[in-house]
N, C-alpha and C positions, 0 to 999 in steps of 0.2 A: 497709511494705506486705506483705500476706500473700502467700504463694506461691500459684500458680495452683490453683484448685479446679475441680472438674469442672463447676461451674455458673458459673464466672467469666465465660466468653465467652457472651454472651446470643444472639449472632446468627451469630459466627465459623463472582436474579434479571433494402397498407398497412393494421396492426392497432393497436389501442390499446395492446397490450403493448409496442410498439416505443418507447414513450416512457420506459422505464426507463433510468437513467443507467449508463454503463460503456464500456470499450473492448473490442472483440471481437478475439479472437486468431486468427481465421480468416485463412489466408494470402491475400495479394492475388494478382490475376492475374499471370502471368509477364510479363516484359518484352516477349516476343513478342506476347502478347495486347494489351498496352498500346499497342504500336506499330502495331497493325493499323488503328487509327482515331485518329491523333494529335490531331485537332481536336475530338474528342468526349470527354466525361467517361467514364472507365472505370467500369464498374459497381461500386458499393460493395459489398464483401463484407459489410460492416456498418460501423457508424460508430464513429469514435474519439470519445472524450469527454475533455476536459481543461479545467481552469480556467485554464490558462496560455496565453500567446500569444506574447509576445516583442515586441509592438509598443511603441513609446515610451509608449503610454498605460497600460502595465502597472504604473506606479507604482514606488515605491522600496522595495517590500517584498521584493525579490529574486525568486527563481523562484516563480511562482505555483503553488499546489498543483495537482498533476494528480490529478484524482479518477477512480477507476475508473467507467466507465459503459458500459452496453450499449445505447446509442441507435442502433438500426439501422433502416434502411428495411426495411419488411416484405417479405421475399423478395429474391432477387438477380436483378434484371432483367438480361437479357443485354446486353452492351455494344452500344450503338447500336440498342436495341430500338425506340426511338421512330422512327416513320416520318415522312417529309416533310422539308421544309427546316428549317434551324435556326430557333429562335424569333426572331420579329421583336421590336422594341422594344414594339410595341403588344401582342403576345401576352404578352410578359413582364410588362407592367404589369397586364394583365387577370388572368393567373394569379396574379401577386403580390397583387392585390387580394383574390382569393378566399382566398389563404393567410392574409392579414392579418385578414380579417373573418369567415371561416367559423367557426362555433361547434362544428359536429360534428367531433370529433377525427379520425375516419377520413377524412372528406372533406377536411379541412385537410391531413392527411398526404398524400393523393393529389395535392393541389395542389402541395405541396412536391416530391413525386416528379416531377411534370411539369417543374418548374423544373430539377431536377437532370438529368432525362433530356434536356433541351434545352440543357444547358451546353456551351459551346464557349469556346475561348480568346478569341474576339472579343466574346462577350456576357457573359463572366463578371462584369465590373464592373457591368453593368446588372442582372444577376440578384442580385448582392450587395446592391443597393439594396433589394431586396424582403425581405431578412432582416437588414438593418443595424440594425433596431430591437430585435432580440432581444438578451438578455444573452449575454455571452461563453461561459457554460457551458450555453447552450441546446443540446439535441441537434441541432436543425436548423442552428443557426449553425455548430456544429462539423462536421457532416456536409458542409455546403456547402464549407467551407474545405478539408476533407480531400479532397473531390472535385476542387476547383480545383487543389490541390497535385499531385494525380496527373497532371493534364494540363498544368499550367502551370509546374512546376519553380521555379527561383529567382525569376523575375519575379513569380510569384504569391506566394511567401513574402515578398519584399521589399515588395510592395504593402502588406502589413500594417504596415510601419513608418510609413505615412502616415495610419493610422487611429487612432481613440481607443479601439479595442477590442483585447482580447487574442486575436489570431487567428493569429499567425505559427506557433505550435507545432503547431496542428492542420493548417495548410497544409503545414508541413515533414513532418509525420507522413504525410500523403498522398503527398508526393513520395518520401519514403524507402521507402514500401511499393511504389511503382511502379518507381523507378529508384534503388536503394540506392547504387550506386557513385557516381553523379553527386551525390546528396544528401550523401554522406559527404565527397566531395571539396570540395563547396561549404562545408560546415560547417567542415572542417579548415582552409580558407583564411581563415576569419574571424579578425579580430584579437580574441583572447579578452579583451583589456583593454578593457572596455566604455567606460570613461571616456576612455581615450586614443584609441580609435577614433572616438568621436563619432558612431557610426552608430545609436545608440539601440536596439541589439539586446539583448534580455534573454537572455544566454547560458544561464542556468539553465532557462528555459522552452524554449528551442530544443533543448537536448540531450534534454530529456524528450520532446519531440515526436519527435525523431530516434529515440529508443529505442522509443517506442510504434510508430512506423511500421515500423521494422526488425523488431520482434517480431511485428507483424501478418503480415508476409511470411514470415519465417523466424527463429524463436527462436534458432537456432544462430548466425545472422549477428549478431543483436542481442547475444548473449552475447559473441562475439568483440569486438564494438565496445566493450562495457562493460569487458571485461578489458583492452583497450588503454587505456581511460581510467584504469583502476586502476593500470596499469603506469606511466602518466605522472604519477601522484600525485594524481589527482582524488579529493577527499574525498567526493564524492557518489556514488562508484561503487557502494557497497552499496545505497543507496536506488534507484539506477537499475536494478541487477540485480533488485531486488524487483519492478519492473515486468515484467521478462522472466519471472520466476518465476510471476507471476500469469497471464501468457499461456500458459505451458507447462501449468500446472494446468488452465486452462480448456479448452485444445485437446486435451490428452492425458490428463487425469485425474490424480488425486493419486498413484496407484501408479507410473505411468510418470514423473511429475514427480519422484518420490522417487529413481528411478534416475538421472535427468538431474542432479539436484542432487548426488548422491553421486559422480558422475563429474567434477565440477568440481575444479580444482586446490585443494589445501589452502590455507586462509587465511580471512580475514574474509568474503569474498564467499561462499565455500562454506558457512561456518557460518551465515550469514544466510539463504541459500537453503534450507538443510536445515531450519532452524528454522521458516521460513514454510511449507514443505511439510508438516512434521510437524504443525503446527497444523491444517491443512485435512484432512490424511489422517486424523488422529485423530478429527476431527469426523464424518467419514464412516464410518470403521470402526476403532475404537480397538484392537481385538485384532489386526487386520492391520497397523496402524501400529506396534503394539508389537513384532510379529514382525520387522518391517523395522528398527526402531530398536535392538533388543536387541544386535546385534553391535557397535554404536557405543559401548557402555559402556566408559569408560576411554580412548576416543580423543579427539583434539582436536575440540571442539565437541559431544562426546557429552552433556555436562550439558544443553546447550541443547535438543538434540533429545529426549532422554529426558524432560526437564522439560516440554517442550511436549506430548508425547504423554500423559504422566501427568496433566498439568493438565486437558486436555480429557476424558480418561477419568474422572478423579476427579469431574468435574462430573456424571457419570452414576452412577459407582460408585466411591467413594473407597477402600473397602477393597480392591477388585480392583486398582485402579491402584497403590496402595502395595504390595500383595502382589506385583505383577509386578516392581516395582523391587527387591524383596528377592530375587527369583529370579535377577536378573542381577547381584546383589551390588553394586548401585549405591551403597550406603552408603559404600563405600570407593573404588570405581572412578569413580563419577560422583555424588558427594554433592550437587552443586548441583541435581540432578534432583528431589530431595525438596522443594525450594522450590516448584516448579511444582505438584507433586502436592498439597501441603497448602494452597497458595493456592486451588487448584481445589476441593478437598474442603471447606475452610472456607467457601467461598462458598455451598455447598449445605447442609452439615450440620456446623456448627462444633462442636456437642456431640460428635458421633462422632469428628471429627478430633482434638479435644483429648483424648478418652478414649484413643484409639490412641496419641497422642503421649506421654501420661503413662507408658505401659507400654514405650515404646521404650528400648532400652539407649543409653547415651551413645556418640556417634559423630559424625563430621563430617556424616553424613546427617541426624542429629537436629538439629544446629545449623541446618542449612539448612531443615529442616522447620519449626522454630520460626519462622524468618524468614518463611516463607510464611504461617504462621498469623498472625503479627504484622502482616504486610502487609495482610491482609484485616480484621483485628480493630481496628486502631488508631483508625479514624475513628468506629466505633460504640462501642467499649469501650476507650478509651485506657489506662485504669488496668489493666485486665486484660491488655492488650497489653504494657504495661511489665512487669508481673509475669512474663509469659512470656519476654520478651526477656532478663530478668535471669537466666534459667536456661540461656542459651547458654554453653557451656563455653569457647569460644575468646574471649579477652579483646577483641581488635579487633572481631570480629564482634558480640560482645555489646554493646560500646559503640555500634557503628554502629546496630544495631536499637533499642537503648534510646533513642538520640537521635531516631530516626524516630518511635517511639511517643510520646516526650515532646513532640515538636513538635505532634502532633495534640492531645495533652492541653493544651498551652499555648494553642492556638487555641480550644479549647472552654472552658477555664476558667483564664485566666492567673493568677489569684490562688492557686488551689489548686495549679497547676503550680509556681509560684515556691516555695510552701511545701514541696512535695515535693523540689524541686531542692536546697534547702538541706541536706537530709540524704541526697541520692541517692548521694553518692560519686563523681559525675561530675566530671571535671576542669573547670577554669575555662573552657577553650576549648570543651569539649563543652557546657557550660551556655550559652555564648554562641550556639552553633549552635541550641540549643533556643529561646532567646528572641528571637534576631535573624536567624536564617537559615532558608532553605527547603531541604529535602532532596529 
């Protein structure tokens, strides 16, 4: 196979708005506000949204995915804004009928708002009947359970164990946002061995709901909760902190979120949060993100942060992003950052990225840069990607990326890939990874 040529890589792309999906990071009312009218639904600061629930009907797939969603009731109606007596069964059925049959989305949304405004502990089950037909990830389905959780506590959460929908996590999120101490105490008392307890509670969904609710009220409290889970050995702590990170970025902006992430204790959680913030920060303002990230070169997690910033920047201006990495001497201090930069650059202008790479001096940074190029190129031009991978100087890194590119080659043209493998020089074990394994 010929060495890479400049032309080898050919390619290396209530209002109607309230229906968008997502969790809102706005803090919930204080416990004092919530206790002012204990029999009425606290006003929703906005709605949570998650695809998980924790009922026995959640299936055997483990924790259901919590999707970010911004399903909010348009405007924050003051708590107890609805006048008159609580909704009667007849009123609930009438309003529920409008909610189910109304075609105008705004009128339908107002009908739902009437149901929430009239929610009490006594009529919650009746109102639930009006939204029970909705899918578990429906904004209204989630908002109702969030509101019920805020006033109903553990009985409202446990009620979901008897349904065939995934609703318990949204309910727990509402409870945690209104009374975090009680919600945490209840969750901590659960038997975490789901099979042994026989209670049908999906712990994975419940803890995600807990984190969403805590973060809606106070991201700092949610951070402490997740850190405690990490200290106890919970393998999902990094994923759960990502929920909090998203809330902090939404409520405080990327720049302040960057300071929040940087103040976290060293470790995997901090590195994950820093990487997530770096992505969003760089999308908004790559040069400001670069100024924030530059001092992290050579530090633990620095590769990930600098790589995230340079990847996003390179999708706009590859030469500028790679030039910035040179100014912070990332080739030696944080060589892994070059992977992100060239992956981003190659996604927009593979020809320019390869031209620059040809002229780069040998270094750890260049090896990682080739890895980024190969990562983008292997599915469109696997032969060219293999040629590039073979130029990596570190033997282990070279074999790893050659295998990755060869796997793409094998899927596209097995016969040609087998012919190449025979003279590739790859070990027998590496060849088996190409023909029989996935990377």
